[in-house]
N, C-alpha and C positions, 0 to 999 in steps of 0.2 A: 239353425231360426225352417220354421216351415213356410210354405209358399204363403203371401198371405192371399187373403178373398179378400170374395167384397159379392155385398147386397143390388141386383140389378132387377129393372124390367125388361120382362121380355117384348116384342118388335113378332112380327112375323114380317116378310118382307116374299113375291115377290122372282121369279129372272127379271121381271120387266126391269124390278131397280135396278137388280146385285146377284151377276149370277155363285156371289159368293156363299156360303154354306150358314157364314156370322162373316156379318161385326160387329166390331165392335168402334164406339166415334172415341176419339183421340183422350180424349180423360180419363176413362174409363185403362185404357189401354197404359198408361202413365199408371195408375195408380193401381192395377199388378203389376204392370213394370216387365210388360210384356213388349218383343216388334212382329210384325209379318213373317208369317209360315211358324212359330210360336204356334201352343199347346196351350188348348185351355180347355180343364171339366166343367161340366156344366151340372148342379143337377138342380130338381123341383124343391118347391121350401113352399112345395103345399102340405106337405109333414111333418111339420118338425123333428119331429125324435124321431122316424124314420131313418135308415141307412142302406141308403140306395147302394151301394158298393156291396155291403155284406155280404147283398144279395145278387150280387151277382158272381162274385166269389163262389158263392155256397154252391150256384150254378142254378138254382132253382129261379128265378119268371123263367117264363116262358111268353107261348106269340101265342093270336087267336085270326084268322083266317084270315085278319083285314093287311095283314101282314102287320101292324101296332104293335108296338109291344108290354104286351102283360104285364108289364106290373114298372113307377119307377122303376129304370137305367138309366147308369153313369152315358151320359153325353163328352167321345174327346174327338172335336176340331184344331185341325187345325186357321190359327187366326186369318183372316184377309188383309183385304182391304178396310184406312178409319174413312169413320165416315163423316167429316165434321159438315154438312149440308143442315137436318134435321134435332134440335137441340135442343132437344126430347129425347131425343135416342139414346136410351147403354148402349143395348145387345141389339142383335135380330137378326133371327137365324132364318136360313131359306124353306120356303112350305112346307114345302116334303120330309123335309128333315124335320120339321115339327112337327108335323102327321105319326112318321115316323115312332118318337115316340113320346108322343103322345100330350105338347108339349102347346097349352093355347095363349090370347093375344094375352100383350100386358098379368100376363101372370111372374110373379116374383121368384129369380129363379138363386143360386150362387153362382159363383163362377169363378174361380180358383188355376190361375197358370201348372206345366204339372210336365215335369222333369219329359225330354227325349223316349232314352229310355230307359224310364222306372220302370218299374217289373208292377206295377199299375197295372200297366197303358194297353202295353205291352204285347202284343199275341204272342200263344206258342203255334197253334195251328190256323189257318185260314179258304175256304171253302172259296170256289170261285169259279160260278158256270156261267157258257156262253157258247149258244144256238146261231142258226142259221149262216154259218159261215166256219170255214177250217183253219184247222193251227194246229202245226204239223210238230213236232218234236223240238223244231230251230225256233221257232216263236213264240215254243210253252218256256224254252229258254230264254228267251231273248225276248219276256215279255216279267219275267222272274228276276231277270237281272235290272230289267230296272226295273221294276216296284221296290226291291232293298235299295236301290240304289234312290229315290222318291222317302223313302216311309210315309206312305201317305194313312192320313186317320180313312178307318171304316166303320161303318156300320153295316149295321143289317136291313138289306134290299136294292144299298145305295150303287149303283151302275154309273161306268168311268168308261173311259177309254185308254188302253194302255195301248204301245206296239200297234195299232192299229188292229187292237180286236176289243171289240164292245166286254164288258165283263161283269157282276151282279155278282154281289158280295149276296155267297148265300147261307152261312151259316162259319164261326167261327170262338171259336173257344181260349181261355187263362190258365192259370192255375190248371187243372183239372174243372172248368165248368167253363158253362156257357155261357157265352159275355155276347152282351148285342153294337158296341163300339169297342173300339178297340187302334195304335197303329202298330200295322208293318211295320217288323224289324230287321237287323241281319238273324236273330233267328229261328224266327217265323216263318213257318212249316206251308208252305204254301200246297192243294190242292189245281186241277185246275179239270176243271170233272163240263164235258157235252152233255146238247141237249138233242145237238141234232144228229144222230150215230144215224146207218139205215144200212141197208145187209143190199144188193144189187147182190142175185142170181144169173149167170148166165149162160148160154146151152150153146153150145155152138153148133150147125146147119147139117148134113153130112149130105151122101144122096138119097143113105138107107133112108134118111124123117120124110120121103115121098112115097117107099116102100109099101106094101100095104101088107096088116102083119095080122098073122090065122081069125081073127074075125074079118079080118074081111076092109078092118080102119087103117086108113093112113097111119102109121106113123107118126104125125104131123100132128094130128088131131086127135092126139090121145097126154098132148102136154099140157093145153090144158089143167085138163081135173088128173093130175099125174101129182098125185103126191110131196112137197113139197118138204127137203131136206130138217131137218132138226136147229130150231137155229138153236144159242143161248138165253138164256134170261136179262134180267135188267139184273147189272151185279147192285146186290145188297146196299141203302146208304151210306157214308161213309162214316163211323165213326173217330171223336181227335183218340188218336191214346198219347 
């Protein structure tokens, strides 16, 4: 039997109201038969004839320069705390998430529960980037172990802290196509990329540096105009395989 689905009116909240990425009313939780920590899938109902999941699986969804999703992608999130204080609230998502997926306030969306290890939501590959910090191989290994243990719901542009490292989701894929949302599972390949890579050129000073060269100039004075060694070029973008 297919999981129950429900059309609901979407609200958008700020971090001042709740830091949860998605908040559901107790009534909607009961209708969907989901609990806190379980996964739900949210799709926009603005185009009844469209099939967002088909465009995701084929990898045809692109992104605009603002970082928002350029088509109606399926959004997968973990259920947070229920919100019983607002009688009209059915489902509300964090403002940043709504902007990324081009969802508007009071929009009609379709919500349905999904299995944690379902093929429709589990990612095959995800690229996480970090900057202004150093992560050793041991740190990266520890981060990956924690991510696999927690199985977080990820989406393009999401920034979070894991094991003391601040990570951002840069790209992900499933079934050979690029997607904008999914769940990191035990079989997900995780690539870490640093945006803070730097090269330091170290020169050893010696007494000869203060001696005159044949042209009458000190060797030390020649250092600033010396041709530096050829540095390796930046690697090409990682592509899922």
